N, C-alpha and C positions, 0 to 999 in steps of 0.2 A: 225344183225338178223340171227338166226340159219337157216340152210338149211336142209330140210329133204330129205332123199333119197327115193328110191323106196321100198315100203313095199314088203315083200315076205312071203309066207306061210311056216311055220315050221312044223305044224301039222294041221289037219283038223279044229281045233278051235283056232289055235295060229298063229298070224302074228307078224313079227318083222319089226320095222321102224327105220332105222338108221338116225342119224342127226349129224351135225357139226356146232359149233358156232365159226365163224371166229374171232370174237372180243376176245373171251376168249381162242381161239385155243384149244377147248375141244370137246370131243365126247359125245354123249348120244345115247341110244337105247331104244325105247319104245317097250314093249311087250304087244300085245293086245290079250286077251284071251276071246273068245266068245263075242266080241264087247266091252269089258271092258278093259281099259288101266291098266296095272299092274305096280307097282313101282319096278324097278330093283335095284335102287341105294339108296333106303331109304331116299328120300328127297334131294339128292345131284346129280341132273341129269347132271350137266356139270363138273364133277370132273375127267373125264377120258381124259388123254392127249395122249394116244397111242391106235391105233386100236386093238392091241392084248388085252389090258385091257378091252375094251368094249366087245369083243368076249368072253373072260373068264367070265365076269360078267353075260352076257346073258346065257351062257351055265350053269353056276352054279345056276342061278335063276331058269331055267327050270328044272334042276335036283332036286333042293330043293322043287319045286312045284309039283314034281311027274309027270312031263310032258315029261320026257326023255330029254337028252341033245341034242345039235346040232350035226348033222352028220358032217363028215369031209368036205363034199361039202358045207353044209350050213355055216360052219365056214369060209370057203374060200370065199364064195359069200358075207357074211357080212363084212369081212375084206376088200374085194375088193371095196365094195360100200362105206365104210368109207374112204378109201384112195382117191377114186374119189371125194367124197364130200369135203375133205380137199384140194384137188388140189395140185399144186406145182410139183416139179421134179419127185417125185415118181409116181404120177398119170400120168404125161406125158410119163415117161419111160414105165409104164405098158401099156398105150394105144398104144404106138409105137410098143412094143413087140407083143401085141395082133393083131395089124394090119398086122404085118409081118407073123404071124402064126394064121390065123383065126380059131376059135373054141378052142383055147388053152387059158385057164385062167392063167394069170401070177400074181404073187405077188412079191413085193420087200420089 
C-alpha cells in the first residue's frame, strides 16, 4: 500500500503531496491546486523510480501550468521527503547526519 508523506505549500494555492509505493518501488507526487488534485504524470502515477525524477516532473508541471517552478529549497524538501518515505540506507544515513548537525538538511 502506498505511503503518503507530509504535504507542503508551494504557493498560496498549491500543495504538493509526495508518496511512495513499496510494492512497486516507485514514487508519485500529487499536486493540489486550489483544492483540486492535478495530474502530474498523465495517468501513470507510479512510474517514477528515483526521487530526482519526481522532483523534475513536479517542477516541469508547475512551470507548464504557469505557476512558477519549485525553489531550490522546495526541491530539496520534496526530495528529502521522498527519500524518507522510501526508507533504507539513504534515509538512515540522512537522518543520522541531520541528528549530528541539527538544522542542516542533508541529501544523499
